[in-house]
N, C-alpha and C positions, 0 to 999 in steps of 0.2 A: 887501939894497940895493945892494952892490957889483957881484952878477953884472947887476942889471938896468941899472946906470949906464955898464958895458962896452960898451953897445949903443947902436946908432944912436938920438938921442933920440927919433924919432916913434915906436920900438919898447918905449923905456923908458916913456913917455906913456900908449901903451896896453893891453901888459901889465900893469904896475903898476897901471893901474888895473882893468883887470879880473879882475886876483888879489888886489884891494883884499878885506879882509872885510866882509861882510853883503852884498855886488853881485852873488857870483858865483851863476849859477845851473847854467849849463855850463862844461866846461873851455875856455880862450880858440881853442884850434883849432876844435875842432867849431865853436863859434859863426861863427867866420871862413868855414869848410868849407861851415855851412850857406848864409853870406851868398852865397858866390861860387855855388853852385851854383843860387841862386833867380836870380843872377843872370844865369847862364846860360839859365836858362830864360826871362828877359825876353828875352834877344838873339834866341832860337829864335822867342818868338812874336811879336815886332814884325819878323821879317827878311823878309816878304812883305807889308808894309802896301800896303792896295790906297789910291789916291789916285782912281781913278775917272776920267771925264772922256772916254775913248774913245780918247785920244791919245797911242799907244804911248811915242813918243819923249819927249812931254812928260811922261809919267809915270816913265819911266826916268829922266828926269833928275830928278826930285824927289826917287824913291826913293835915287840915288847923294847927293843932298845931306843925305836923311834919316838915311843908313846911319851916316854918324859926326858928327850933329847933336846938339845940347844937349837938343832937343828930344824925342831918343829916348830921350837918356840917364836926363833926368829920370821917363820914363815906367816905365822899367825900374829904375830907382831907387826910385820909389813901390810898386813890387811886391817888392823884395828881402826886406821883412822881415813876418811877420806882426805887427799890431798889438799882439797880448799876446806877442811874445817881446821881454823885455827887453834881453837881452844881446845880439840881433843889433842894435835901434836905436839902441842905446847906442855900439856898435861903428861903424855907420854912420854915426853924426852927428862919430866921432872923427876918420873917415879920408877923408871928404868927399874933402879935397885929394889924397890917391894916386888915389882911384876917378874924379876927372877928369882928372888927368895920364895913366895908364892909356888912357884912353878916347879924349883926343886927340891922345895922343903916342907910347905906346908898346905898342899894340896889334900892330903889324905884326912887331916885333920879339919879343916874349914875347904871342903867343897865350890860353897858358894862364892865365889871370886868378887861379888859386889858386895857380899854384906862383909868380908873381910878388909876387903882393899877399902872400899868407898867409904863403910860406915865405922868398922874398926880402928883401921891404920890410918887414912889420912883423913877422917873425921869431917869430911864433905856432904854425909848423909847422913838420914836418920831412919830407924824402923820403921813401917807402917804406924800411924798411930800415935805418931811422934814428931817435936819441930824443935827449933832453935838450938842453939849452939850448946846446951846439955840436953839436947832429947828429951824434954820433958814431953809428959804424957798430955794430948788432946784432949777436950773436953768431951766425954761422952758419954751417953743415956740410952735408955731403951732404943734400941736402933741401932746403936753401935756411935761410933766419931758422929759427933753435932747430930746425934738421932738420927741419924743416916738420913737427914733433908738438908746437908749441906756437906761445906767441905772444911779442914781445920787449915787457916792460912798458914803455910808453911810446914807442912805437911810433910815427910820422907825428907826432910833437907835441913840445915843448921839455921834456915832463916825463917822471918816471920813471926808474927804473935801470937800465934794458937787461937787467935778469935773464930768462930765459927761464920762465916761466909755461907748464909741461907739461900736455900735455893728459891725461885722465886715463889713468891704467895706466904712465905715465912720467915718470922721473925724470932727474934729472943737467943738468950746464953746458947741456948742447945737447940736452936731454931723450933720449939717447942710451941711458937705462939702465930696465928697467923698475921701476917703483914697486915697493912693499912690496905683497903680495898677489896680482902678475902675473908671469907666468912667462915665456918665449920658447922655442917651438919650436926644436929642432935644424934647420937646411936643408940639404938635399943642394947647392943651388947658391951663388951668392955673394950675393945678394939677403937680406938680411936679414928674419927674419917680423918680425910685429908682435906688441905682446905681449898676454896672455891672462890671463882672469881663472881664479887659482885657486880652491879650495874655497875657503866663505867664512869658513873656521877658519885658514885657515893663511897665513903670515907669508910664507914662501916656498916653491915645490913646484916638482916638475918635470913637472907636468900635473893638470889641472882635478879632479882622482879626489881623495876624501877622504884615500886610503893611500897617497898621493903627495908627503905635506908636510915639508920640511925644517926648518920650523922654522915657530913658531905667533905669534897674534895674543896680546894681551893677555886674560888671562880661559882661556885653552887652555893644555895642557900636553901635549909632546908625548912619544907612546906608541907602539911600532910602526910610524912614521910618518904615525900618524893623529895629531890635536889633537884630544883630548878635553876636553871642559869641565872646567872646576874647579867645585866648589858652593860659591862664598862663602859659603853661608848656612851651610852645616857646618862654616864654620872663624872665625878669629878677621878675616878679611880684611874682612868685611861690618861698616859702621857705620851704622847707623838710626837717627834721631832718637826719642825718647819718643811711645808712641802710634803707631806703626807697626813694621810686621814685615817680614823679609826674603824675598824671593820671587825664587828663582834664574831666572836667564834665561841662553840661548847665549850665553858669552862673558861675562857680567857677572852684575848683580843686578839689582834695585827695591828701594827701600822704598815699602811699600803702607800705606793707612790703617785704622787697625783699625777692625771694627765699632761704632757708635755707641752698643752695650752695655757695651762696653767700657774699662775703666780700663788699657793694656799687654794686651800679646796676643802669641801664639807662631804666628798663621796666621789668615786668614781667616774669618768669622762668628763669631757669640755664643757658640761652644762653643768657640773659642780665647780666649776671655778670660783673662787672668792676675787680673783683679781686675771685680766688675759695677760700672760708672757707676751716677750718681744716677739714681732713677728705675726701675732695674734689680733683679732679686734673681735669685739662684743657683735654677734649678730644674732636680733633675737634672743634667745636665752644661751646661747652656745658661744664660747670663744672660739672663731674659725680662723683657718690660715688666710694671710692676706698674701695674695697674688702682686707681688713686687713686680712681676714682669711685665702686665698686664695695667698697671697703675702708675709704673713711672713712664715718662714719654723717653727715656733714653737710660733705661736700668743698667746697660753695660756700656762703658763708654769707651770700650776699645775697638777700633775698625776690626769688622770682620768677625765680633763677638756675638754669640745668642743667648738670652737669657732663659734659665733652667729654674724654674720653682719649685722648692722645695718644702716641708714643711714648715714654718714659722722662719723661714728665709729664701736665697734664692741662690745662684752660683754662676757666674759667669764661663762661659765654652766657645771655644774655638765654633765657627759654623763650619757645618757641613761643607767638605773639601777643603779646609784650611787646616796646619796644624802649629804649634804653639813653636814659634822660635826668640828666643831671647824677650821675653814677655809681648810678644807682639803673635799676631796669627797671619801666618803668612800661606797664601795658596800652597795646597799640597801637590806641587810638579815631580815626574819622573825624575830619575838622578840627572841625567844627561840636562834636561831643561832647566834642572836647578843650579847646573854650573854656568849655566847660559844666564839664568836669571843674576845668580850672585855676581857674573862678573861684569855688568852688564847695571846692577844697581851701585859695585865699588866703583865704575868709571865715571856714572854719574855723582857719585858723592865726593870723587876726587875732581872734577870737574869744577862741583859746586865750589868747594874749595880756594881752588885757583880761580874762579871768577870772583870769587870774594875777594881774594889779594890783591889786584889788577887796583 
């Protein structure tokens, strides 16, 4: 809050409103940039207004009046924001007075609307090469901001910390150094060559070959200038959860799921199980599916049911020509026959009850 109130009142109200929780959809500076770009586009589109009539002197007089008129301003403002651009429309509503001031009084001395409105008046943005609430200068060196090899965090906005975010392959305060996994060839002239990629196993190197490593990335160990893969699966380094096994990869390892036939395993497939899962049996050296349908005398207890074997289990379905109704498999009859059958079974049921009650 202290930072906001040290600014001009207009800037405070606009910026604090745009930064309020739950309303921000884009950064305030980007919103202001978008608005002014559309405003300038509107200026260009209305610059050659044709009043017609065939009288050149009259038309020139009309154009001169129209150029700085409220009519033209309203035409431009109406098209300055997309209807769906919430942030742009909200900002435009808040800075109506500033836009009118620039239009009627400041255009001549401040022709760049973005600079006047977004940087100086509203203090939502900074000039190129500057960042943060007070538009501090970005770190620069030979080649420009961040040595020309990165970007300044928050550049052009009132946000960010100004640190250099380096391009891939570069590191350092001004991105002047090669990052891990990159090297710089020696140059015969005074120009500094770019950073190039080492072999994928090297952390530091003198050239891209695999035998020119000076240090290795994690998961590799240096041996005669080469980085050799560490087999974590054969050491205490690997940590895999239950029912998975360790699979070695270049510079690392993966924990892969055991076969469904296994409870714990030492590798891929049913031949590497530590123990067979329920529904599987050790046959030879593999955990294979038990065919419950052929091994059980009556696998499915229900009348007119058929046993369907599955991997590690089985299921009971109605036999062909039957459908399940109220947990019972009944013959799949045409509608008319079904009605007769239903009436018959209902009559039989009632008859049985009457017989039992006698």
